[in-house]
All heavy atoms as an XYZ file, in Angstrom:
690
protein
N      -2.542     45.494     17.804
C      -3.277     44.303     17.896
C      -3.525     43.509     16.752
O      -3.390     42.278     16.687
C      -4.691     44.765     18.490
C      -5.533     43.622     18.810
S      -4.935     42.769     20.194
C      -6.180     41.595     20.578
N      -3.449     44.259     15.527
C      -3.708     43.626     14.226
C      -2.404     42.908     13.905
O      -2.545     41.686     13.383
C      -4.028     44.620     13.282
C      -4.580     43.983     11.896
C      -4.973     45.216     11.040
C      -5.856     44.750      9.961
N      -6.333     45.736      9.008
N      -1.373     43.319     14.232
C      -0.043     42.607     13.906
C       0.133     41.354     14.720
O       0.661     40.371     14.228
C       1.197     43.609     14.221
C       1.404     44.808     13.312
C       2.485     45.666     13.704
C       2.621     46.735     12.728
N       3.761     47.617     12.971
N      -0.362     41.380     15.879
C      -0.309     40.216     16.900
C      -1.190     39.063     16.241
O      -0.836     37.932     16.224
C      -0.655     40.612     18.283
C       0.380     41.422     18.889
C      -0.842     39.252     19.208
C      -0.006     42.005     20.171
N      -2.348     39.498     15.779
C      -3.319     38.617     15.188
C      -2.705     37.906     13.949
O      -2.745     36.672     13.645
C      -4.672     39.144     14.948
C      -5.517     39.545     16.037
C      -6.808     40.126     15.707
C      -5.867     38.130     16.839
N      -2.108     38.689     13.085
C      -1.432     38.217     11.805
C      -0.255     37.437     12.159
O      -0.106     36.271     11.584
C      -0.994     39.501     10.988
C      -2.232     40.119     10.475
C      -0.212     39.011      9.821
C      -1.934     41.504      9.672
N       0.486     37.794     13.097
C       1.610     36.870     13.517
C       1.236     35.603     14.057
O       1.822     34.576     13.805
C       2.590     37.694     14.655
C       3.722     36.930     15.118
C       4.701     36.600     13.907
C       4.403     37.664     16.217
N       0.103     35.699     14.972
C      -0.491     34.491     15.427
C      -0.992     33.466     14.341
O      -0.787     32.303     14.416
N      -1.642     34.000     13.376
C      -2.088     33.276     12.304
C      -0.948     32.631     11.566
O      -1.004     31.446     11.035
C      -2.879     34.095     11.277
N       0.109     33.388     11.203
C       1.285     32.870     10.477
C       1.863     31.764     11.316
O       2.300     30.635     10.735
C       2.317     33.942     10.223
C       3.690     33.358      9.728
C       1.724     35.036      9.209
N       2.010     31.913     12.537
C       2.641     30.832     13.504
C       1.701     29.627     13.428
O       2.241     28.430     13.345
C       2.909     31.249     14.915
C       3.217     30.176     15.854
C       3.931     32.323     14.837
N       0.424     29.761     13.554
C      -0.560     28.596     13.509
C      -0.517     27.915     12.255
O      -0.427     26.651     12.213
C      -1.932     29.181     13.817
N      -0.395     28.570     11.089
C      -0.244     27.956      9.815
C       1.023     27.224      9.754
O       1.011     26.010      9.256
C      -0.410     28.960      8.669
C      -1.794     29.600      8.571
C       0.079     28.415      7.323
C      -1.912     30.795      7.566
N       2.103     27.695     10.228
C       3.343     27.056     10.201
C       3.354     25.798     11.117
O       3.842     24.801     10.553
C       4.524     27.964     10.632
C       5.826     27.297     10.700
C       6.621     27.070      9.585
C       6.423     27.021     11.873
C       7.808     26.375      9.606
C       7.574     26.289     11.975
C       8.316     26.016     10.805
N       2.834     25.984     12.214
C       2.759     24.744     13.086
C       1.781     23.689     12.660
O       2.211     22.542     12.536
C       2.319     25.250     14.556
C       2.102     24.003     15.512
C       3.440     26.044     15.150
N       0.644     24.066     12.222
C      -0.327     22.998     11.865
C      -0.072     22.530     10.482
O      -0.369     21.463     10.059
C      -1.690     23.525     11.946
C      -2.143     23.648     13.373
C      -2.433     24.983     13.868
C      -2.378     22.570     14.192
C      -2.842     25.068     15.173
C      -2.707     22.767     15.529
C      -3.009     23.901     16.005
N       0.521     23.414      9.624
C       0.871     23.092      8.229
C       2.059     22.045      8.171
O       2.213     21.201      7.279
N       3.078     22.181      9.189
C       4.196     21.276      9.216
C       3.884     19.962      9.831
O       4.741     19.015      9.777
C       5.340     21.980      9.945
O       5.073     22.211     11.126
N       2.663     19.819     10.557
C       2.478     18.541     11.149
C       2.263     17.433     10.088
O       1.554     17.703      8.967
C       1.088     18.723     11.993
S       1.384     19.608     13.476
N       2.695     16.284     10.328
C       2.586     15.212      9.332
C       1.156     14.638      9.379
O       0.619     14.269     10.450
C       3.573     14.109      9.609
O       3.408     12.992      8.835
N       0.498     14.524      8.247
C      -0.769     13.866      8.205
C      -0.648     12.556      7.490
O      -1.586     11.970      7.099
C      -1.726     14.737      7.247
C      -2.080     16.056      8.000
C      -3.193     16.770      7.237
N      -3.623     17.902      7.888
C      -3.188     19.045      7.934
N      -2.138     19.390      7.274
N      -3.780     20.091      8.683
N       0.506     11.991      7.469
C       0.839     10.698      6.924
C       0.197      9.683      7.764
O       0.026      9.709      8.950
C       2.252     10.533      6.659
O       2.873     10.373      7.903
N      -0.039      8.413      7.113
C      -0.638      7.299      7.801
C       0.348      6.185      7.499
O       0.818      5.970      6.472
C      -1.979      6.898      7.263
C      -3.077      7.954      7.491
C      -4.365      7.666      6.935
C      -5.383      8.659      7.059
N      -5.257      9.787      6.123
N       0.541      5.280      8.522
C       1.349      4.108      8.325
C       0.340      2.915      8.153
O      -0.439      2.677      8.948
C       2.226      3.918      9.567
C       3.051      2.518      9.391
C       3.198      5.075      9.762
N       0.637      2.321      7.055
C      -0.217      1.046      6.654
C       0.414     -0.165      6.731
O       1.523     -0.267      6.200
C      -0.791      1.350      5.260
S      -1.574      2.913      4.966
N      -0.155     -1.201      7.422
C       0.353     -2.503      7.445
C      -0.382     -3.358      6.174
O      -1.623     -3.370      6.186
C       0.053     -3.224      8.855
C       0.718     -2.577      9.883
O       1.883     -2.132      9.727
N       0.113     -2.563     11.050
N       0.399     -3.814      5.375
C      -0.101     -4.422      4.194
C       0.508     -5.924      4.065
O       1.571     -6.238      4.527
C       0.336     -3.753      2.961
S      -0.181     -2.064      2.915
N      -0.492     -6.775      3.541
C      -0.065     -8.149      3.331
C      -0.374     -8.384      1.908
O      -1.250     -8.037      1.263
C      -0.895     -9.180      4.051
O      -0.800     -8.764      5.478
C      -0.633    -10.556      3.836
N       0.761     -8.875      1.201
C       0.765     -9.209     -0.197
C       0.696    -10.707     -0.391
O       1.498    -11.420      0.128
C       1.977     -8.646     -0.886
C       1.917     -8.944     -2.398
C       2.149     -7.148     -0.736
N      -0.359    -11.158     -1.077
C      -0.613    -12.621     -1.303
C      -0.537    -12.869     -2.804
O      -1.258    -12.308     -3.446
C      -1.885    -13.056     -0.573
C      -2.001    -12.871      0.795
C      -3.328    -13.306      1.324
C      -3.574    -13.051      2.697
N      -4.817    -13.096      3.161
N       0.423    -13.683     -3.250
C       0.530    -14.037     -4.582
C       0.343    -15.573     -4.788
O       1.095    -16.347     -4.156
C       1.848    -13.648     -5.117
C       1.937    -13.610     -6.579
C       3.152    -12.946     -7.178
C       3.209    -12.868     -8.651
N       4.350    -12.058     -9.147
N      -0.667    -15.929     -5.605
C      -0.803    -17.364     -5.870
C      -0.722    -17.646     -7.434
O      -1.060    -16.726     -8.114
C      -2.171    -17.932     -5.354
O      -3.189    -17.141     -6.057
C      -2.369    -17.745     -3.872
N      -0.314    -18.798     -7.671
C      -0.095    -19.086     -9.162
C      -0.352    -20.667     -9.405
O      -0.118    -21.413     -8.537
N      -0.883    -20.801    -10.514
C      -1.159    -22.275    -10.904
C      -0.474    -22.689    -12.078
O      -0.527    -21.778    -13.209
C      -2.773    -22.416    -11.046
C      -3.016    -23.877    -11.452
C      -2.927    -24.886    -10.592
C      -3.517    -24.133    -12.784
C      -3.115    -26.168    -11.019
C      -3.841    -25.326    -13.171
C      -3.582    -26.420    -12.316
O      -4.022    -27.640    -12.744
N       0.312    -23.620    -12.183
C       1.033    -24.211    -13.354
C       0.226    -25.407    -13.918
O       0.209    -26.436    -13.252
C       2.514    -24.565    -12.980
C       3.270    -24.960    -14.147
O       2.746    -25.213    -15.238
O       4.565    -25.082    -13.887
N      -0.460    -25.208    -15.059
C      -1.375    -26.293    -15.459
C      -0.349    -27.380    -16.119
O      -0.943    -28.628    -16.173
C      -2.142    -25.556    -16.679
C      -1.330    -24.435    -17.081
C      -0.561    -24.013    -15.856
N       0.827    -27.337    -16.481
C       1.584    -28.372    -16.975
C       1.972    -29.303    -16.017
O       1.837    -30.562    -16.174
C       2.909    -27.713    -17.733
C       3.856    -28.818    -18.062
C       2.566    -26.816    -18.959
N       2.404    -28.821    -14.816
C       2.760    -29.755    -13.652
C       1.636    -29.872    -12.648
O       1.719    -30.561    -11.586
C       3.982    -29.238    -13.049
C       5.179    -29.312    -13.920
C       5.713    -28.152    -14.389
C       5.765    -30.580    -14.008
C       6.875    -28.238    -15.166
C       6.953    -30.677    -14.761
C       7.500    -29.544    -15.437
N       0.411    -29.224    -12.943
C      -0.757    -29.353    -12.045
C      -0.311    -29.015    -10.652
O      -0.517    -29.781     -9.691
C      -1.372    -30.687    -12.091
C      -2.627    -30.766    -11.380
O      -3.293    -29.646    -11.355
O      -3.133    -31.804    -10.905
N       0.345    -27.776    -10.497
C       0.887    -27.428     -9.202
C       0.564    -25.954     -8.935
O       0.577    -25.100     -9.765
C       2.420    -27.505     -9.264
C       3.152    -27.332     -7.949
C       4.651    -27.639     -8.213
O       5.203    -27.743     -9.274
N       5.328    -27.690     -7.076
N       0.225    -25.772     -7.506
C      -0.079    -24.450     -7.133
C       1.281    -23.812     -6.493
O       1.989    -24.472     -5.883
C      -1.152    -24.454     -6.075
C      -2.489    -24.623     -6.695
C      -3.207    -25.740     -6.802
C      -3.347    -23.593     -7.135
N      -4.388    -25.490     -7.413
C      -4.396    -24.165     -7.656
C      -3.225    -22.210     -7.170
C      -5.539    -23.392     -8.210
C      -4.271    -21.478     -7.741
C      -5.410    -22.084     -8.213
N       1.352    -22.598     -6.639
C       2.501    -21.768     -5.982
C       1.817    -20.676     -5.111
O       0.930    -20.017     -5.433
C       3.413    -21.155     -6.996
C       4.038    -22.023     -7.982
C       3.470    -22.286     -9.187
C       5.269    -22.665     -7.641
C       4.098    -23.138    -10.046
C       5.828    -23.609     -8.415
C       5.263    -23.833     -9.642
O       5.855    -24.632    -10.523
N       2.395    -20.556     -3.764
C       1.910    -19.566     -2.880
C       3.119    -18.704     -2.419
O       4.154    -19.341     -1.955
C       1.227    -20.239     -1.677
C       0.040    -21.091     -2.039
C       0.188    -22.480     -2.250
C      -1.261    -20.526     -2.274
C      -0.991    -23.243     -2.606
C      -2.293    -21.239     -2.669
C      -2.143    -22.673     -2.731
N       2.959    -17.379     -2.370
C       3.878    -16.551     -1.742
C       3.207    -15.380     -1.016
O       2.274    -14.858     -1.548
C       4.735    -16.017     -2.852
C       5.850    -15.087     -2.461
N       6.932    -15.525     -1.723
C       6.026    -13.784     -2.530
C       7.747    -14.518     -1.479
N       7.224    -13.390     -1.903
N       3.601    -15.133      0.124
C       2.941    -14.171      0.970
C       4.004    -13.454      1.820
O       4.916    -14.040      2.340
C       1.884    -14.774      1.924
O       1.284    -13.700      2.642
N       3.784    -12.128      1.863
C       4.799    -11.335      2.738
C       4.065    -10.148      3.217
O       3.052     -9.573      2.746
C       6.045    -11.060      2.075
C       5.844    -10.085      0.839
C       6.015     -8.771      0.953
C       5.619    -10.666     -0.383
C       5.761     -7.942     -0.195
C       5.528     -9.902     -1.542
C       5.579     -8.479     -1.527
N       4.550     -9.517      4.339
C       3.922     -8.374      5.015
C       4.940     -7.190      4.793
O       6.120     -7.392      4.694
C       3.920     -8.543      6.526
C       2.828     -9.650      6.894
O       1.787     -9.678      6.163
O       3.058    -10.342      7.907
N       4.443     -6.043      4.577
C       5.235     -4.848      4.368
C       4.402     -3.613      4.973
O       3.328     -3.709      5.296
C       5.379     -4.492      2.821
O       6.178     -3.441      2.618
C       4.010     -4.348      2.067
N       5.221     -2.575      5.201
C       4.655     -1.387      5.750
C       4.804     -0.259      4.682
O       5.941     -0.077      4.141
C       5.345     -0.924      7.074
O       5.318     -2.053      8.021
C       4.869      0.260      7.747
N       3.714      0.550      4.506
C       3.757      1.556      3.467
C       3.302      2.937      4.227
O       2.476      2.845      5.140
C       2.785      1.387      2.399
C       3.187      0.077      1.658
C       4.477      0.277      0.799
O       4.665      1.305      0.310
N       5.156     -0.792      0.781
N       3.836      3.946      3.936
C       3.442      5.226      4.458
C       2.784      6.187      3.453
O       3.277      6.281      2.237
C       4.633      6.051      5.138
O       5.192      5.254      6.093
C       4.188      7.274      5.695
N       1.531      6.635      3.615
C       0.942      7.419      2.677
C       0.516      8.765      3.302
O       0.397      8.899      4.442
C      -0.447      6.879      2.132
C      -1.366      6.486      3.174
C      -0.139      5.471      1.384
C      -2.827      6.050      2.853
N       0.352      9.773      2.514
C       0.168     11.085      2.950
C      -1.372     11.471      2.573
O      -2.121     12.151      3.348
C       1.011     12.146      2.312
C       0.621     13.608      2.756
C       2.480     11.980      2.697
N      -1.906     11.117      1.432
C      -3.184     11.390      0.891
C      -3.997     10.175      0.821
O      -3.562      9.122      0.313
C      -3.220     12.175     -0.439
C      -2.394     13.470     -0.311
C      -4.607     12.409     -0.907
C      -2.210     14.098     -1.593
N      -5.183     10.146      1.274
C      -6.052      9.059      1.212
C      -6.093      8.157      2.392
O      -5.659      8.561      3.521
N      -6.598      6.941      2.254
C      -6.644      6.024      3.406
C      -5.803      4.666      3.013
O      -5.524      4.567      1.802
C      -8.061      5.529      3.714
O      -8.559      4.848      2.577
C      -9.005      6.684      3.968
N      -5.584      3.983      3.938
C      -4.702      2.681      3.783
C      -5.543      1.743      2.771
O      -4.890      1.035      1.992
C      -4.413      1.889      5.040
S      -3.259      2.928      6.077
N      -6.863      1.791      2.828
C      -7.668      0.901      1.893
C      -7.455      1.364      0.521
O      -7.779      0.493     -0.388
C      -9.060      0.983      2.500
C      -9.450      0.327      3.688
C      -8.940      0.980      4.975
O      -8.752      2.219      4.850
O      -8.699      0.445      6.020
N      -7.007      2.457      0.187
C      -6.774      2.802     -1.131
C      -5.724      2.006     -1.842
O      -5.531      1.964     -2.963
C      -6.307      4.346     -1.187
C      -7.488      5.276     -0.907
O      -8.637      4.780     -0.878
O      -7.366      6.427     -0.583
N      -4.851      1.439     -1.005
C      -3.664      0.615     -1.423
C      -4.094     -0.760     -1.740
O      -3.364     -1.526     -2.410
C      -2.653      0.534     -0.391
C      -1.942      1.901     -0.043
C      -0.982      1.632      1.095
C      -1.224      2.515     -1.212
N      -5.334     -1.152     -1.342
C      -5.870     -2.516     -1.683
C      -5.985     -2.698     -3.146
O      -6.395     -1.857     -3.862
C      -7.110     -2.737     -0.864
C      -7.012     -2.781      0.546
O      -5.871     -2.813      1.131
N      -8.181     -2.734      1.335
N      -5.552     -3.896     -3.610
C      -5.773     -4.225     -5.030
C      -5.803     -5.674     -5.319
O      -5.536     -6.467     -4.331
C      -4.492     -3.660     -5.753
O      -3.480     -4.312     -5.492
N      -6.248     -5.972     -6.354
C      -6.408     -7.360     -6.894
C      -6.058     -7.363     -8.395
O      -6.473     -6.523     -9.115
C      -7.864     -7.846     -6.778
C      -8.210     -9.100     -7.400
C      -8.050    -10.392     -6.682
C      -8.658     -9.293     -8.762
C      -8.227    -11.590     -7.336
C      -8.819    -10.492     -9.347
C      -8.692    -11.590     -8.649
O      -9.003    -12.869     -9.109
N      -5.015     -8.198     -8.683
C      -4.595     -8.263    -10.248
C      -4.319     -9.727    -10.564
O      -3.975    -10.451     -9.708
C      -3.330     -7.343    -10.261
O      -2.312     -7.956     -9.444
N      -4.417     -9.963    -11.882
C      -4.057    -11.228    -12.484
C      -2.984    -11.054    -13.525
O      -2.898     -9.994    -14.207
C      -5.248    -11.921    -12.946
O      -5.826    -11.196    -13.993
C      -6.249    -12.178    -11.827
N      -2.088    -12.005    -13.661
C      -1.136    -11.875    -14.679
C      -0.726    -13.293    -15.116
O      -0.957    -14.279    -14.475
C       0.124    -11.110    -14.246
O       0.675    -11.814    -13.168
N       0.031    -13.362    -16.252
C       0.588    -14.551    -16.720
C       2.057    -14.458    -16.826
O       2.575    -13.462    -17.273
C       0.049    -15.061    -18.119
C      -1.424    -15.366    -18.099
O      -1.755    -16.007    -17.176
N      -2.174    -14.938    -19.030
N       2.844    -15.469    -16.461
C       4.270    -15.401    -16.630
C       4.731    -16.622    -17.255
O       4.386    -17.664    -16.899
C       4.901    -15.313    -15.153
N       5.571    -16.341    -18.257
C       6.138    -17.578    -18.994
C       7.150    -18.329    -18.072
O       7.808    -17.715    -17.293
C       6.781    -16.960    -20.201
C       7.193    -15.605    -19.811
C       6.038    -15.152    -18.863
N       7.356    -19.659    -18.351
C       8.184    -20.482    -17.595
C       9.324    -20.867    -18.459
O       9.266    -20.735    -19.710
C       7.456    -21.747    -17.083
O       6.968    -22.445    -18.115
C       6.302    -21.365    -16.143
N      10.336    -21.564    -17.874
C      11.523    -21.931    -18.638
C      11.289    -23.049    -19.656
O      11.856    -23.258    -20.602
C      12.595    -22.367    -17.644
C      13.212    -21.246    -16.815
O      13.034    -20.040    -17.349
O      13.673    -21.508    -15.873
N      10.087    -23.837    -19.446
C       9.774    -24.939    -20.227
C       8.739    -24.620    -21.138
O       8.159    -25.555    -21.773
C       9.409    -26.188    -19.382
C       8.328    -25.782    -18.237
C       6.961    -25.819    -18.674
C       8.690    -25.503    -17.044
C       6.162    -25.509    -17.737
C       7.841    -25.219    -16.040
C       6.488    -25.208    -16.368
O       5.568    -24.977    -15.462
N       8.365    -23.444    -21.356
C       7.444    -22.983    -22.441
C       5.976    -22.892    -22.009
O       5.212    -22.312    -22.926
N       5.645    -23.085    -20.838
C       4.261    -23.022    -20.343
C       4.067    -21.596    -19.820
O       4.965    -20.805    -19.834
N       2.795    -21.452    -19.171
C       2.551    -20.069    -18.521
C       2.103    -20.504    -17.185
O       1.244    -21.556    -17.026
C       1.515    -19.420    -19.297
C       1.995    -18.488    -20.478
O       3.155    -17.991    -20.365
N       1.312    -18.415    -21.529
N       2.286    -19.536    -16.195
C       1.733    -19.811    -14.795
C       0.828    -18.531    -14.725
O       1.234    -17.388    -14.939
C       2.908    -19.746    -13.705
C       2.200    -19.764    -12.398
C       3.816    -20.909    -13.895
N      -0.359    -18.790    -14.383
C      -1.418    -17.720    -14.086
C      -1.380    -17.293    -12.647
O      -1.615    -18.090    -11.790
C      -2.788    -18.231    -14.439
C      -2.889    -18.702    -15.848
O      -2.366    -18.157    -16.799
N      -3.472    -19.954    -16.028
N      -1.121    -16.012    -12.406
C      -0.809    -15.626    -11.128
C      -2.076    -14.537    -10.680
O      -2.529    -13.977    -11.578
C       0.426    -14.682    -11.008
C       1.739    -15.559    -10.905
C       2.504    -15.622    -12.021
C       2.057    -16.179     -9.852
C       3.700    -16.369    -12.063
C       3.200    -16.940     -9.734
C       4.043    -17.070    -10.854
O       5.160    -17.781    -10.839
N      -2.410    -14.697     -9.450
C      -3.284    -13.703     -8.845
C      -2.669    -13.100     -7.588
O      -1.997    -13.823     -6.789
C      -4.593    -14.508     -8.330
O      -5.229    -15.090     -9.440
C      -5.584    -13.381     -7.715
N      -2.717    -11.712     -7.658
C      -1.979    -10.941     -6.542
C      -3.092    -10.192     -5.793
O      -3.823     -9.514     -6.454
C      -0.834    -10.148     -7.063
C      -0.201     -9.312     -5.981
C       1.068     -8.608     -6.309
O       2.058     -9.288     -6.687
N       1.003     -7.278     -6.505
N      -3.136    -10.326     -4.467
C      -4.102     -9.578     -3.645
C      -3.206     -8.752     -2.585
O      -2.445     -9.363     -1.936
C      -5.131    -10.442     -2.905
C      -6.017     -9.639     -1.994
C      -5.812    -11.365     -4.072
N      -3.455     -7.501     -2.446
C      -2.883     -6.711     -1.488
C      -3.947     -6.104     -0.535
O      -4.849     -5.540     -1.026
C      -2.118     -5.434     -2.101
C      -1.100     -5.899     -3.155
C      -1.457     -4.571     -1.061
C      -0.373     -4.883     -3.945
N      -3.798     -6.413      0.844
C      -4.708     -5.935      1.723
C      -3.984     -5.084      2.735
O      -2.928     -5.466      3.418
C      -5.368     -7.048      2.488
C      -6.133     -8.041      1.594
C      -6.678     -9.326      2.213
O      -6.040     -9.728      3.280
O      -7.472     -9.908      1.657
N      -4.344     -3.784      2.940
C      -3.791     -2.882      3.862
C      -4.784     -2.334      4.755
O      -6.003     -2.118      4.507
C      -3.175     -1.720      3.018
S      -1.862     -2.200      1.868
N      -4.409     -2.101      6.086
C      -5.086     -1.514      7.016
C      -4.184     -0.497      7.821
O      -2.980     -0.657      7.915
C      -5.660     -2.490      8.034
O      -4.867     -3.228      8.651
N      -4.815      0.617      8.474
C      -3.949      1.563      9.158
C      -3.443      1.054     10.441
O      -4.057      0.274     11.139
C      -4.847      2.847      9.474
C      -4.082      3.952     10.069
C      -4.917      5.132     10.058
O      -5.936      5.324      9.455
O      -4.449      6.104     10.715
N      -2.184      1.322     10.647
C      -1.551      0.866     11.889
C      -1.973      1.598     13.081
O      -2.216      2.795     13.095
C       0.027      1.131     11.831
C       0.859      0.571     12.944
C       2.376      0.744     12.627
O       2.815      1.964     12.342
N       3.035     -0.162     12.679
N      -2.374      0.689     14.050
C      -2.996      1.251     15.291
C      -1.785      1.842     16.160
O      -0.833      1.170     16.470
C      -3.883      0.312     16.019
C      -4.888     -0.235     15.194
C      -5.959      0.833     14.702
O      -6.333      1.750     15.496
N      -6.332      0.886     13.576
N      -2.051      2.969     16.863
C      -0.938      3.522     17.705
C      -0.808      2.801     18.932
O      -1.773      2.359     19.557
C      -1.123      5.047     17.859
O      -1.451      5.657     16.858
């Protein structure tokens, strides 16, 4: 009887341990930039899908700012926002 319980426990660990706990996240990346030399805004947005194993899709959300030099010697100030939510089955 003890061998059957141990074998059952090993099988259960294998079955439940091999199940994927990953989450599929739908993300939208929005990048905006302002060029003060030409007084012009730039907008870029795209959707992507990410798969995570640990945590939640909201852990992928972020906000960042950066500067990028231009060919004419100025700088464009960029803001990037990533918004993710779990894909519904």
